[in-house]
Structure formats: C-alpha cells, structure tokens
N, C-alpha and C positions, 0 to 999 in steps of 0.2 A: 517800439520796444526798447529804443535806445535810452530812454529816460528811466527805464526800470532797472533796479538792482538785480544782481544774480538771484537773490532770494525771491524777489517779485516775479522774475522770469520763470523760476521753478514753480511758483504758485500758479502762474498763468497757464503753464503747460498742463498741470493737474486740473485746473479749472476747465480748460478746453476739453480735456479728455472726458471728464464727468458731465460736462454740458452737452457734448456731442452724444455721449452714451445715453443720456436721458432723452434728448430729442429724437435719436434713432429709435428708441423704445416706443415712441408714440406711433410709429408705423406698424408695430407688431400686430395689433388687432386686425389690420386690414390686408396683411400679406401672408400668404400660405408659407408654412414651414418648408414645403417642397420648393418654393421659389427662392427663399433666402433664409437659411437655417439660423444664422447668428442672431436674428431678431428674437427668436425663441429664447435664447440664452440671455439676451439683454433684458427681456421681460421679467426674468427671475429676480433681477436686482433693482427694479424700479424704485421700491421704497427706500433702499439704501442710497441710490444715486440722487433721488429727490432730496433726502435729508442732507447729504453731503454738499449739494449745490447751494443750500441756504447760507452757510457760513461764508462762502465765497462772495455772496452779495454784500454782506456786511463788511467784509474785509476791504473790498474795492471801494465801497462808499466811504469808509473811514480813510482810505488812501486818496480819495477824491479822484478816482479813475473811472472813466466811462466803461471800462471793461466789465463793471458790475452788470451791464446789460446782458452779457452772455448767459450768466446763470439766472438772471431775473426772467428773461424770456423763456429759458428752458423750463424753469419752475412753473411759470404762468401757463405756457402751452400744455405742459404735461398735466397740470391740475385740471384744465378744462377738457383735455382729451380723455383722461381717466377719471370719470365721475367718482370712482371709489378709491382713489389713491389715499385720501384722508377725508374723513367725514367729521365735521364739527357737530356737536351733540344735537340730535333732533328730538323734538318733544314727542314722546310716545303717547298715543291715545289710550284711553282706558277701555280694554276689551270687555265685552259682555260675555256672559256664560255661553250664549249661543254662537259666539264667534269661534272661528276655527284656529286652533293652535297646532303648530308643526315643529318638530325637532329633528335635526340631522346630527348624527354623531358617529364618527369612526372610533369604535371601542377597542380596536386592536386585540380582539379575542378576549377582552375582559381580564387579561392576565398581565398586561404591561403595568409595571409599578410606578413609572414616572418618578416623581419626587416623593411619593407616599409609599413607603416600603411595607411589604407584608402581604399575606394571602387574602386579605379582605378587599383588595382593590376592586374586584368584580362586584362585590356586594355594595361598595360605595357608589359605583356607577349606577347600579340598580336603584339605590336609595335616592340618587340625584334625579333620575327619570321619574320616580314616584313622587318626589317633592314637587317637581315642575308640572307633572301630570298633563302632558300635551295630549291632544286628541289623536294625532298621528305621529308615530315615531319611525324614522328611517335610520336603521343602524347598518353600518358597514363593518366588515371583519367581525361578524357576529359569532357568538358561541351558543350552540343550541341548548346547553345546560342552563342558560339564563332564561329560557322561555318560560319555565314554570315560576320564575321569580318575578314575572311582570303580570300580576293580576289586573283585572279591569279592562283588558283588551280582548274582547270576545272574537275579534277578527284579526287574522294575521296571514301573511304570505312570506314564507322563508324559502331560500334556495333549496330545491328538492334534494332529497337524499340521493346519492349516486352521481350528483353533478360534479363535473371537473372544475367548477368555479369556486372562488372564495365565497364564504357564506354571508349572505345579506338578509335583512329582515325588514318587513313593513308591518307595524302594529297599528291597529285602528280601533277606535271606539264605535266607528260606523261601519255598516255592512260592506264587505268586499264582494262585488258581484262577478268579477272576472279578474284574471291576473295573467302574467306571462313574463318571459325572459328574452332579452335581445340576443343573448349568446354570442358575444364578441368572439371572433376567430383567433385562435392561437394565443390565448392569454387566460390567466386565472381571473382577471377582472371582468366585471359585467354590469348590467343594468337590469333591475327588476321593475315591473310596473303593476299597479293594482288600480282597478276602477272602483271607486268608493262612492256609495250613495250618501248624499249629505243635503238635508233640507230640501228634498224633492228634486235635487239635481244630482248629476254624476260627475265626479272629478277623476281625472287620471293622474295618479301620483307615480313619478319615476324615482326610484332609489338608485343613485348612480355611484359607481366606484370605478373610475377610469384607471388606465394603466399606471402602475406604481413605478417610481424611478429606480428603486433598489440600489441607491447610492448613498452611502453614509459619508458626509463631508469629513468627519474625524478620521476616516481611514484612507483618505486621498493624500498620501505622504510621499509619493515617489512619482517620477515622470511616467513610469510604466502604468501606475494606477490612474494617473491623470488621463492618459490616452484611453485606457480601458473604460474609465468613467464617462469620458466624452462619447465613446461609442454607445454605451448604454443609454445615455441621455438622448443622443440623436435618435436611436430606435424608439425611445419612449415618446419623443415629440411627434414622430411620424405615426405611431400608434394612436396618440391622442387625436390627431386629425381624422384618422380612419374611424375611430369610435365616435367622434363628434358627428361625422357625416351620417353614420348609422342611426344614432339617436335623433338627429335632426329630421331625417326622413320619416322615421317612425312617429315622432311627435307631430309632424305636419299632417299625417294621416289619421290622427286621433279624432274620434267623433265627439270628444269631450274637451272641456277646458283642462289645462295642464298645470301641474306643479312639479318642479324638478328639485330634488333635495339630495344632498350628499357630497361625496368627495370627488371633485373634478381633477385633482392632482395637477391643476394648472392655475396660474394666477389670473387675476382680472385684467392683466395687461397682455393677454395672449390672444391669438387668432381663434384658439379653441373656445375660450370663454365667449368671444364675440359671436361665434357660430351658435353656441348653446343658448346664450341669452336671447339672441334674436330680438323680438319685440316684447319679451317678457320683462317683468320687474325684478330687480335684485333687491330683496328686502333690506339688505344692508345699505344700499344706496339710498333707499327711501327713509329708513328710520334708524340706521346704525350710527356709530360714533367712533372716532379714532381711526386706527389702521385696520381694525376688525380681525386681528390675528387669530388664525384657527389651526396653525401647525407649529409645533415646537421645534424651532431651530434657532441657534444663538444669533443675536444681532439683527436678524432679518424678520420683520413682521409679516410672514407669509399668510395670505388668505386664500385657501384652496377649497374650503367647504362652503356650500352655498344653499340658500333657499330661493328659488326663482318661481314667481307666480304669474298667472295670466294678467295681462294689462287691464282687464276689466275688474279686477279685485282690488279692494282697498287694503293697503298694508297699514296695520295699526301699531305694531311693535316689532322691534328686532333686538335681540340680546346676544352678545358674545360672553362666554363664561371662561374665566381663567381657572379651569378645573384640571389639575395636573394628575389625571388618572390614566391618560393615554398619550400618545404622541400628537393627537389631535385635540381640539377643544370643541365642545358642542355649541350649536347655534339654535336659537329658538325664535319663532315669529308667530304673530297672531294676525289673521286676515279676516276681512268681512266681505262676503259675496254680495 
C-alpha cells in the first residue's frame, strides 16, 4: 500500500469492504439465520454489492494493480454460487395449448396505485390476468371482490371466511380435488395448497406468502428507527426459517409432484430460499433474463416472488413484467409435464 496515493488507499478500503461483503453473502444460503444473523442482512444487498464490485475491477486494471483480483474473484465466485444473481437472456420455447401456464402475483389488495393513479387499478390488474390467461393463478393479498371479475376459472380455493390470515387465492382451469392451509403460527401470513387434476395426473400447487418485513426504508430516518427496524427484520428472518421448515416438511410428505408459487419475502441469496427450492427448478434460473426484479424498491433489484417446479418438469418459458400496479411485479411461466 506504500505505492498507493491517499485516494487509491480510500478506494482500496471501499473495495475490500464490498468484496468481503459479497464473498460473505455466498455463505448465506448454507448457514441458518439462528447460527449467524448478519448473513441474512448481507443477502439483501447481493445485487448492489455485485454491481458495485464491477467498477473496482476496471479501476484497478486501468491502474495496472493486481488488486483487481479482489473484486474479480468476488464477482466470479458469487456468480457461480448464486445461479440467479443475473441471467443472460434464455431462449424461451414455444408452449403448446396443452402446456401448463402458471402466474404468481402479489396484488396488494388490488388497491395499491403504484405509479398509475386512480380507482381503476384493480380492474387493470384483472385485465392483465385476463390478457395473459394462465391456467393457474396464485394471488397473494387478494381482494374477494375481484373473484367475480375473473371468469373462466371454474375452480378456485380462497382463504376461508373467518380466517385470521391475509387472503390468498388459487384459481385454476383444471379441477381442484382437495385443498388446505398450513396455518403458520402467530402471523397473518400463510400458505394455501390445492391438488389439481391435470392430464390424468395430480399436481400439488402451493401459494406462498411468507412473513412480511413491514419496514419502509423511506421512514428509517433516525437512530431509534434504525434499531426498531433492525429488531423487526431480525424477527422476520427467524419467522422465515420457521415457515420454510413447515412448508418443507409438508412438501416432502406430498403424494404428488409439487409446484410452489408466490411471495417468499426472501431473496434467492438466503438460507430460506435454499430450503424451499431444494431439488426443485426455479423457472427464472432456467428461462429468465436480467435480475428478474419482482419487488419495487429504489436501486435494488429485489427478486422475492417465485415459481418453483418439480425437477421432472420441462420449463418452457419465464417472464417478468414491469407492471406498476402493486408493490410487486407478476411472474409467469409455462411448463410441460
């Protein structure tokens, strides 16, 4: 460091910070939150730390310093650790009419205006679903008033009246022969499941909505709020692992092949995602492109909404939609059994 100027030393300190942050995040999927909580926080910022490390590589190469290897290896290792950190465009196959299409969408009660102001937001969401016309739709934060606006789905399972859980819905064009709820303890969030008959087979579809953070970054403007938000997030991370364990056990006892759709409220760089994905396929990893952003927060391309399918299924397409009608963005996939 003797040959470095003060400016270069400052850059190096920042470089080491973001390089170590990115490399540490690579351990997140494999270590429980209860073992080392900070990794859960590191995982939230993987896309940002990944992007920030890239200019450091070019800076040190331009300066002809071997220090570029710090960020180079951090980016390389994280890219291969996280298959879904960024996906270069995959060629989608052309699905046939008999192939199965699935949509997952957190609608935020159909009332959130996002960047489109006005009372017709809910109707615009309905129009979008009708336009894409998926065979199965998994909706989180559902509004029962939208039920009658979705014709063409003869089969549905909606959170029962009188439940203390937030309302979710599974709409299907194919018969639902049984259904149920996992009833997560001490939370409004939950998972519904429906067993759906399709092409002489039965598939179990889980509609997930894991614990919400209930933290608005724009409101964290004081030290007191920082500590309060930290406490909330810590409890949420612990809840996520508890809920992931419940779902994992239930999924493992399923007599049918499984699809998991919805709002995990965790990034793909977390232990929770690692548990839930298991040996399943993430349709984004197979056919997605870019960062696959599904949640609206400034500067950070969060992907927290997923479609996961059994490894025996062929993933034909995956689409992310930049539809600003909720704080989440819908995802749509086509598969072939």
